[in-house]
C-alpha positions as CSV (number, residue, x, y, z in Angstrom):
1,X,-6.3,7.8,5.4
2,X,-3.8,7.7,2.6
3,X,-2.5,11.2,3.5
4,X,-1.8,10.2,7.1
5,X,0.0,7.0,5.9
6,X,2.1,8.9,3.4
7,X,3.2,11.4,6.0
8,X,4.1,8.5,8.3
9,X,6.1,6.8,5.5
10,X,7.9,10.0,4.6
11,X,8.9,10.4,8.3
12,X,10.0,6.8,8.5
13,X,7.6,5.8,11.2
14,X,7.6,2.0,11.6
15,X,3.9,1.8,12.3
16,X,3.1,3.3,8.9
17,X,4.5,0.5,6.9
18,X,2.1,-2.3,8.0
19,X,-0.7,0.1,8.2
20,X,-0.1,1.2,4.6
21,X,0.1,-2.4,3.5
22,X,-3.2,-3.2,5.2
23,X,-4.9,-0.1,3.8
24,X,-3.7,-0.8,0.2
25,X,-4.8,-4.4,0.6
26,X,-8.3,-3.3,1.6
27,X,-8.5,-0.8,-1.3
28,X,-7.3,-3.5,-3.7
29,X,-10.0,-5.9,-2.4
30,X,-12.7,-3.3,-2.9
31,X,-11.4,-2.5,-6.4
32,X,-11.6,-6.2,-7.4
33,X,-15.1,-6.4,-5.9
34,X,-16.2,-3.3,-7.9
35,X,-14.5,-4.8,-11.0
36,X,-16.8,-7.8,-10.7
37,X,-19.7,-5.4,-11.3
38,X,-18.3,-2.8,-13.7
39,X,-15.7,-4.7,-15.7
40,X,-13.8,-1.4,-15.9
41,X,-10.3,-1.7,-17.3
42,X,-9.2,1.3,-15.2
43,X,-9.9,-0.6,-12.0
44,X,-7.6,-3.3,-13.1
45,X,-4.8,-0.8,-13.9
46,X,-5.3,0.8,-10.5
47,X,-5.2,-2.5,-8.8
48,X,-1.9,-3.5,-10.5
49,X,-0.4,-0.1,-9.6
50,X,-1.4,-0.6,-6.0
51,X,0.2,-4.0,-6.0
52,X,3.5,-2.5,-7.3
53,X,3.3,0.2,-4.6
54,X,2.7,-2.6,-2.0
55,X,5.9,-4.4,-3.1
56,X,7.9,-1.1,-2.9
57,X,6.5,-0.4,0.6
58,X,7.3,-4.0,1.7
59,X,10.9,-3.7,0.4
60,X,11.4,-0.3,2.0
61,X,10.1,-1.6,5.4
62,X,12.6,-4.4,5.3
63,X,15.4,-1.9,4.6
64,X,14.3,0.5,7.3
65,X,14.0,-2.3,9.9
66,X,17.6,-3.5,9.2
67,X,19.1,0.0,9.6
68,X,17.1,1.2,12.7
69,X,19.1,1.0,15.9
70,X,17.6,-1.4,18.5
């Protein structure tokens, strides 16, 4: 899933931005769920990293939408 989304992002496909945000959100939800059982510090680090990536994707999506011809 992530490979397909990365290819879409690199090619600037508009569908890949919301799909990437949804996929990362689902992964983050699962990581927090797993953290409630394992209390693994690594899961928290990965979740924070995913949140930073989500912010970057959101920002890039706004930029791409502004510069795409109608």
